[in-house]
Structure formats: structure tokens, C-alpha cells
Residue, then its C-alpha position, 0 to 999 in steps of 0.5 A: x467460801x463455805x456455806x458455814x462462812x455465809x451463815x456466820x457472816x449473816x448472823x453477825x451482821x444481823x445482830x450488829x444491825x439490831x444494835x445499830x452498828x454499821x458495817x464500816x464501823x468494823x474498820x474504825x479500829x484499824x484506822x485508829x491503830x494506824x493513827x496511834x502508831x504514827x501519831x500524825x498532826x493532821x489526818x490524811x486519807x493518803x497516809x491512812x490508806x497506805x498505812x492500813x494496807x501495809x499494816x493490815x493488808x486491807x485496801x480501802x478507797x480514799x472516799x470510804x476512809x473519809x466516811x470512816x473518819x466522819x463516823x470516828x468523829x461521832x465517837x470523839x476519836x477525831x475532831x474537825x476544823x475548817x474542813x481538816x480532820x485531826x486526831x483526838x489522842x485523849x480518846x484514841x489511846x483508850x482503843x485496846x486494839x494492840x493489846x487484844x491482838x497480842x493477847x490473841x497471838x499469845x493464846x494462838x501460839x500457846x494452843x499450837x505448841x500444845x498441839x505440836x507436843x500432843x502430836x509428838x507424844x501421842x502419835x510420834x509425828x513432828x509438825x511445824x508451827x506453820x503446818x499446825x496453824x494451817x490445819x487449825x484455820x481449815x478446821x475452824x472454817x468447817x466446824x466453828x459453829x458446832x464447836x462454839x455452840x458446845x461452849x455457849x449453849x452446853x451442847x454435846x461435843x460434835x463428833x469428828x467427820x469421817x471425811x477429815x484426813x489424818x491430820x485433821x482427825x488428830x487435831x480434832x482429837x486434841x481439841x476434844x481432849x482439851x475440852x474435857x481435860x484442860x479447861x484453861x486451854x479450851x478457853x484459849x481455843x474459844x478465843x481462836x474460834x471467835x476470831x475466825x468467825x469475826x474474820x468471815x464478816x470481812x473476808x467473806x467473798x460473795x462469788x456472785x458479787x461481780x456477776x451482778x453488774x450494771x444492766x443498761x445503766x449509765x453513770x453521768x458525772x457533774x462538772x466537779x467530778x469531770x474536773x477531778x477525774x481529768x486531774x485538773x484540780x490536782x492529784x489529791x482530787x484525782x486519785x479518789x475520783x479514779x478509784x471510783x471510776x475503776x470500781x464502776x468500770x469493773x462492774x460494767x458501768x458506762x460513764x457519760x456526761x451531758x454537753x451542758x456539763x462539758x460547756x461548764x467545764x470549758x467556762x471554768x477553764x476559761x475563767x482559770x485562763x483569765x485569772x492567770x493574767x490577773x492575780x487580783x481576780x478572785x477566781x484564782x482561789x478556785x482549785x483549778x486555777x491553783x493547780x495550773x499555777x502550781x504546775x506552771x501552766x500558761x494561758x496558751x496551755x489552758x487554751x489548748x486544753x479547752x480546744x481539745x476537751x472533747x478528745x480528752x473526755x473520749x480518751x479517758x472513757x467519758x462519753x459525751x451525750x446530748x440532753x434527752x429529747x423533751x417529752x410533755x409526758x415527763x414535764x416538770x416545773x424547771x424554774x421551781x427546781x432551780x429555786x429549790x436548788x438555789x435555796x439549798x446550795x451556795x455557789x462560788x459565782x454569782x451567775x446562774x450557769x451552775x445551778x441551771x446546769x444542775x437542774x438540767x442534769x436532774x431533769x435529764x436523768x428523770x427523762x432518761x428514766x421515763x418517769x419510772x420509779x427505780x430501786x436498784x443502782x444497777x438497773x436504774x437506767x441513769x443516775x447523776x454522780x455529784x460532789x454536792x451532798x445537798x444536790x443529792x437531797x434535792x434530787x430525792x426530796x423535790x421529786x417526791x414532794x412534787x409526786x414525780x416519783x414514789x418514796x423509797x425510789x432511787x434519787x436522781x443523784x448520788x454522792x461520790x462518797x455514797x457510791x464509792x462505799x456502795x461499790x466497795x461493799x459490793x465487791x469482795x474486800x481485797x486483802x493482801x497475802x498476809x498470813x491467815x492467823x494474822x488476819x484473824x488476829x486483826x479481825x478479832x482485835x477490831x471486832x470483838x464485841x464482848x460476851x453479851x453479843x456472842x449468845x445473840x450471834x449463835x442464836x441467829x446462826x441456829x435460826x439461819x441453819x434452820x432455814x432451807x435457803x439462804x443467799x449471798x444477796x442477803x449478806x450483801x443487803x445487810x452490808x448495804x442497808x447498814x451503811x449506804x442506803x440511808x446515805x443514798x436517800x439523803x437521810x444520813x449525811x456524813x461530815x466528810x473532810x473537805x480538804x485532803x492531801x499529804x500531811x505536809x500539804x494539809x499543815x501548809x494549807x492550815x498555816x498559810x491561812x488558805x482555808x480562811x481565804x477560801x472561806x472568805x471568798x465563799x462568804x462573799x459569793x453567798x447570795x441569800x433569797x429575799x425571804x431569808x434576808x427578810x426573816x433575818x432582818x425581822x429577827x434582828x429588829x425584834x431582838x434589838x427591840x427586846x434588848x432595848x426594853x430589857x436594858x431600859x427596865x434594868x436601867x430604871x431598876x438600877x437608878x431607883x436602887x441607886x437613888x434610894x441608897x444614895x439618899x440613905x448614904x447622904x443622910x448618914x454622911x450629913x449626920x456624921x459630919x455635923x457631929x464631927x464639926x460639933x465635937x471639933x468646936x467643943x474640943x477647940x473651946x476646951x483647949x482654949x479654956x485650958x490654955x487661958x486657965x494655965x496662963x492665968x494661974x502661972x501669972x498669979x503664982x509668979x506675982x505672989x513670989x517664990x524662989x528665984x529659979x522658980x520665978x524665972x521658969x514660971x515667968x517664961x511659961x507665963x509669957x509662952x501661954x500668954x502668946x499662945x492665947x493670942x495666936x488663935x485670935x490673930x493667926x487664922x491659919x493656925x486656928x484652921x489647922x487645929x480646927x481641921x485636925x479636931x474635925x478629922x479625928x472626930x470623923x474617923x472615930x465616928x466612922x470606926x465605931x458608930x457610922x461604918x461605911 
């Protein structure tokens, strides 16, 4: 690529770096659009890799896609649960990638049609759309900076180059014509300019990238990576590991493992063999055991695998080496290192083999480097590649804290994801043979930052052009610094998916509760240090004491308030009941007087005489009243009923009007 492309790429990367925008974030819109188009239930790197490559022609490693999914989670484009990533369609639908791409292609077609018509009317030349597109891409690559300066800063329209051929000069004259006479079409052309400049960031190929190979640097693998590379944990783990190894081999790295790592692999295979004979063994839940069951391996098959392990490692390009010789000069407190590992990493098994091997590997790398501080992976002599992010952090923090290495020194270990990202960024990004105009349209839709950024881009372009020297190394350094450096040094940890596979496998894993079972096994296997347990116990006791005090305090306040309210209510109820009882007695006495008076009056009236019919009526009434007069005295039930009725009636009247509850 031209020096023009290098300047453009550097300017855009520098501006994005100033705004805390990483290089990998440029690929988020590509992943997002594939998710929107296919609408999967769960996110599989296998599916996403295939879709991105098919749709956009970009080949992204599985581990890098995991890193991008982690970055998307921070933007609320994805969510995660139990190590599986899910799309967040409520946010993803706001990504306007497809609209921007269609708008770009529409404006490109409009511009090309105008150029074809210009060639026909002004020069009598018929030119196809493909030929016009090819001419446009070539011109944009050589004159993009000058033409965009003209638009943004109002600079003088640049003169045509005398080295251009006939068709390039015709195209340039057309661009000059629309600049002065057709402002709408010129605005369309500016969009094409921006798309081409943005595409250089992704499509720029550093010619010296592959010449900066590993120099006397050996890559050592930890046990999980050996298992994955040999395909002993299944295809979903094998494919990303082999992608990483191929990137290493392309750069001339030597892949090795220590003999104690080989011995750990053997112990895992032996445990898997035993688990096939006892389905109740918890080791059955290890990925190796599950893989052997899936492919129908017998204990005899695993025994042959154990016996031929050295030969299998050699066949797959992994060199088996002894631990380096011990030198007093490079001594360190191994027990202290093991304790640091034990406090930060939870292992599946209760034995100490895994943590001792991890400590031995880090110590071996330190001795292989002869205690020297190293700053570049390609020249660091030795480095351990691991699947454990916490081990990477320890490999830096412990050695710096113990003053065994300087700060900003390369750690003893690097994660498989960080190394994959580093190597992928180091290599030119591979695009398939899609038409250039489609690639430019995709890059514009994915990376268009808005008008505010473009002035900053062009200001940095002019500063870079004013410098006497610029290098491809600076371009790679910006790509590396924007993403991988913080991850390598353990300052930035991506929450990558723990589980991968096809969507069907991920859904089955979720539905069958395998994740919950595996989590349960991990929880059983966890062993905390004595100090952590002590802190936990003390914290619980303190919290319990405070909780009891709060409850007692609240209880006392509640009881006092209740007693006060109860006393008030009791006084009110007693007063009301006393009045109701008094009113019932008065009413009952009044009723008795009325009955007695009526009976007496009727008796006197009957005695004094009157009509015969009237004497009969008053006689009957006198008899009734006389009987009624004696009922309350002789019949206690009737008396009590009348008394209760009067009492309750008086009580209701008092509650309603004078003593509401």
C-alpha cells in the first residue's frame, strides 16, 4: 500500500486512541449486523466467524470474536449468563449499519452514473460501471487526503497529476467540475472519500509485518492448552487452539511444553479412564471425560493414548523439554509463589499438583529469561501461554512485587485470547475477494464516526505529512496499544464466553442444566485459605450481632408503641361499653314502665264500661299486656334477649357517632 494509506491509517488510529476507542471496536458493527440478520437465540463464535467471513470477507479468529463479544457487553449489545453470551436485540436494533451501507452504495451508484454520462457527453467514451468504479478506487487511494482537505479546510482544489493516464485525468476533471458546479454531487463524493479513508485502517497491509518474526523465543503451553490443541476436549476447544498455533507457526515461533506439564496431561487422562468405569465419579464432569464418552472411547483406548503421549506431542509439533537448570542467581521463594497462586485461582481438584505445576512453569520461564526484563514477545526468549487469566495477573504482579522484574516488563505468562489478538493484529487482516466498493461501503458503515471526528483526523494527517519519517512500526504500535497491551499486563481483563460451540450445543447445555452441574462441582472443589475463612466468619458474627441489636431495638419501640395504643383503646372501649350498658338498662326500664302503664289503663277502661265490642277488644289487650308484664320476671331468656338487643344497638350508635374505631 501507498505512503498515503499509511498516513491516513495512522491519523485515524491516533484520533481514536485519543478518544479511548480500541482497534477491535471497529469490528463490533460487523458482528452486530450478522446477529441482527440471523437473530440467533445464543451467540456462537463458530456461527459468527462463518457469517462475518461470508458476508464481509473478513476472517476473524474465534478467540478474537470472544474478545469482541466481551466489548459488546460493555455497550449493552450482548448479555451473559453462566458463561454463555446472548444477544440484546433491544439495543442491537439501534445499530444503523445496513442503512449507512445502503446509503453509501446509493451515492456511489449516483456518482458513477454521473461520471459515465460525463465521459459520453464530453469525450464520446463509453465506460462500464465496473471500470468507472475501479478508476474511482485507484484515484481515491492516491488523492484522498488532498481532496478531503479541500472540503474540510477550504483549501485550494488540488491540481491534477501529470503522471495520471487519460482515464484518470478525465475522472479528475469530472470531480473538479462537480466541486465547482454541482455541490450536491460533491457531497456524495465526500462520503466516498471518507469511506475509502476509513477502509485503509482495516485494509492496510504492513509489508514488514511478517518479517518481524519471533527471534529465539519459545512458546510454552500449559496443560489445558495442550489438551485443547490435541483435540482431547472436543472440536469446540480444538479449533481456536489450532488457529492460535497456526498464527504462531506463521511467525516462526517454537512451541514447547515442560515435562511436568506432560505429566499433568497424563494424570488427567488417567482420571478420565477411571471415571469411565465409575459414572458416579465427579471427574466425569471434566471436559476430557465428557469428550471421551461422546466419541465412544473405552478405558483401553485412553490407556493407549497415555502410552503414546510423547509421540503424539512430537507429531503435533510440540517439543517436550526438561525444566531449566536451577541457578542460585535466579532463586525465588517457590512456596510464596504457590501461596499467591492458591489465593487467586480455584482448581477443580483438591490435590496440589495443578498449582505446583503452574508455579513451576512460571519459575522456569523466569530462569529461561535469566532474570532479565523483556519488553517484546518476539524477543523475550520464553513465555507461557495459558487459559487462566488470573495466572497471567500473578505472573506480572508477583514478580514485580518481589522486585524480580521491572515494571512494564513482559509478564511470565500471557492468556490465549490476548496472544491471539496480538498475533492477529500483527498480521495483515485477510479479506476475501469481494469487490473493493463493497468492502469500502462496509468499512464506512462500520466506522463512520460523525463530522466532529473528521476535522481531528485531517489535522493529524497534516502533522504526519509534515514529519520527515513515518514507519509501519508506528501503525502496528497503535493497533497493539489500543487493545492488547493492557490485556497482556493484566490491567484489562475481558469477560470472554466460558463455553462455546454450535448454537444447538449451547442451547442443549443450557437446557439440560449442564452448566449448573459444572458450577456445583466447582463450588464443591473450592478451597479457601484460613484467613479468608476467618474473615468470613468474623464478618458473619458481626453482622449477626448488629442484626440482633437492630431487631431488639425495633422490637422494644414496637412494644412500647403497642402498649400505649392498647391502653388508649382499652379506656375507650370500657367507656363505650359502660355507656351502652347504662343505656340498655334505661331502655329496658322505660319499656317496662310503658307496658305496665298501658296494661293498667286498659284494665281501668274495661272496668268503667263501654260498648260490647270495645269491651271485648280491651279485655283481650289487657290480658296480653298483663301476661307481658310478668314474662320478663318469670322468663330470664326473653329478658336477656331484650337486654342484649338494647346493649348492641346502643353500642353501634356510640361507635358510629361518638367513638369511631
